[in-house]
Every structure is written in C-alpha cells, then in structure tokens.
N, C-alpha and C positions, 0 to 999 in steps of 0.2 A: 526391283521386283523380288518378292519373297521366293524362297526355295520351292515351296509347293506350287505356287502360281507358275513358276518357270517349268516345273515338271508337267503340270497340266498342259501348258502351251506346247511342250515337246510332244505330248501325246495327242495333240490336236483337239483338246477339250477346252471349250470356252464356257465357263459357268454363266448361266443366265440368272436373272433375278429369281430368288427362291419362290416356288409356287405357293400361292396363298392357301391357308387351310380350307378344307372342303366342308368343315362343320365347326362346332364350337370347341376349340382347343388351341394350344400354342404349338408351333412347329418344333420348338426345342426348349428345354428347361435345364438350367444348371443347378446342381446340388453339390456343394463343396467344389471339388475339382473334376467332377463328372458331368458330362452333358448327355442328356437323354433326348433322343429325337422322337417325334411322333412317327407313325407309319407314313411312308411316301410311296408313290407309284411312278409309272413310266411316262408321265406327261411331257410333251414338248410343246411349248407355246399354248398350254391349256388343253391340248388334246392327247388322249392316250395313244401311244405309238402302236400298240396292239390291244385287242380286246379278246377275251375268251379264255377257255380252259386249255391247259397243257394236256396233251394226250388225245385231244379230239379236235380242237380248233387250231391249235398252235404246236409247232415243233419245239424240241428242246433248244435248238439253235435260236429260234425266235424268243423263247423264254429267257435264254442267256442274254440276248441283246436287251430285252426288257429289264432284266435285273441290273445290267450295266447302266442303263439310262436312269433307273431308279436310284442307283448309287450316285450318279452325277447330280441328280436333284437333291439328294441328301447332303452332298458336299456344298451345294449352293445354300442350303438351309444352315449348315454349320458356319459357312463363311459369313453369312448375314448375322448369325447369332454371336459368334466369338470375334468377328472382325478380321482375323488373320488365321488362315489354316495352318501356319507354322506354329501356332499355339498348341496344336494337337500333339500331345506327348505320345499317345498310342491309341489305336482302335482297340476297344475292349471286347465288344460283343455285337453280333448281328442277330436279330430275330426276324426270320423271313417266312412269309406265307406264300404258297404257290397255289393258284386257282387250278385245281386238278380234276380231270375226268376220272370216273371210276377205273381203278386198275393202274393208274399212272403212278409210278414209284421212283421217278428220276428227279425228284426235287433238288437233291444236292448238286446235280449237274447244271440245273437252271440257275441256282443261286451262286454258282461259281462265277457267273458274269459280274456280280457285285464284289465278291471276295478277291478275285484276280485283279480287278481294277484297283482296289485298295492297296494291294501289294505293289502294283505298278507305280502308284502315286507315292505311297509312304514307305516303301521298302519294308524292313523288319518291323517298323512301327505300325504297319498296316495289317500284320498278322493278328488274328482275332479268334475268339471262341464264337461258335455259331450254331444256330438251330435252323433247319430248313423243313418246314412243316406243310403238309398237305391241307388244303382247305377246299370244301365243296363249293364255296361261293366267296367272292371278294367284292367290296364296294365298287360300283360302276362297271363291273365286269372286267376289272383290271387283272392281268395275268399274275402279277406279283405285288406284294406289299412288304416293305422292309423298314424296320426301325433299328437304330443303333445306339450304342453307348461308347463315348470316347472320353479319355482322360485329357485334361488340358493343363498347361503350365501357367 
C-alpha cells in the first residue's frame, strides 16, 4: 500500500469514489505537472453533510468539519485523476469559498478544516498558499466550496 494511502488509513479516512460533477465540467484537469481541481463540496454518499450559512445556520466547528469533508472529497478526485496520491509532489494552493451570513468574518477558521487535513496527510508537502473568501450564496446551499492546485511528479 502506498505511503499516502497508509497515512489516510492511520487517520481513519477511507476515500470513497469521487463524487460525479454536478454540472458540465471535469473534476480535474492536468496542465504540465499541475493538476487543477474543480470546486468540491461536503457531500457524503451524494448528500451534503450540512447546508446553510456560517454565522446564522452553522457554527465555525460545523464549517470546519464541512471543509475537512470537502478536502476528503478532493483527495478522492485526485486519486481517481492521477491514480496514486503518492504522485503528489506538493499542494500548491487552495481557493475556498464560505457561504457566509452578513457580518460573518471567520472564514479562515472554517477552511482550516481542509488545510489542517492536508498537513496531517502530506506533512510539509501539504503546506500551501490559500484564499478563504466569503460568499453570500453557494450552489445547493453548501456551506463551503473548495478547489485546489497540486504539483505532481
């Protein structure tokens, strides 16, 4: 079993089949040695684990869990796209959107759920640049949407 697969198992994470696209796009695209993912959400078996806005419907802790699940879904997309997560040389960047109620300004703490998971799984290779942006609405009322860029070997 590959190193990253073992690490996921140690963390109690089993990657499911990558969620299918919700519209007309591909889940990931390779350009040179960079893989760009489309935005993903916090679905488990086709259902959003949470719905709503941070700061009114959901707590920061719930948003953190949603961001973590979103990253698990992105890892599933990457595994399906590149075949072996050990091919990931480094995580380059995350672009994260948080479905936010008026006045909610704790987007970075929500997206830490994704960032901390990447560091747990990949160590130094998981450290990345990041943007955590407020959004007044997200598709299907998902609390977070994240896309990422990774470098592969």
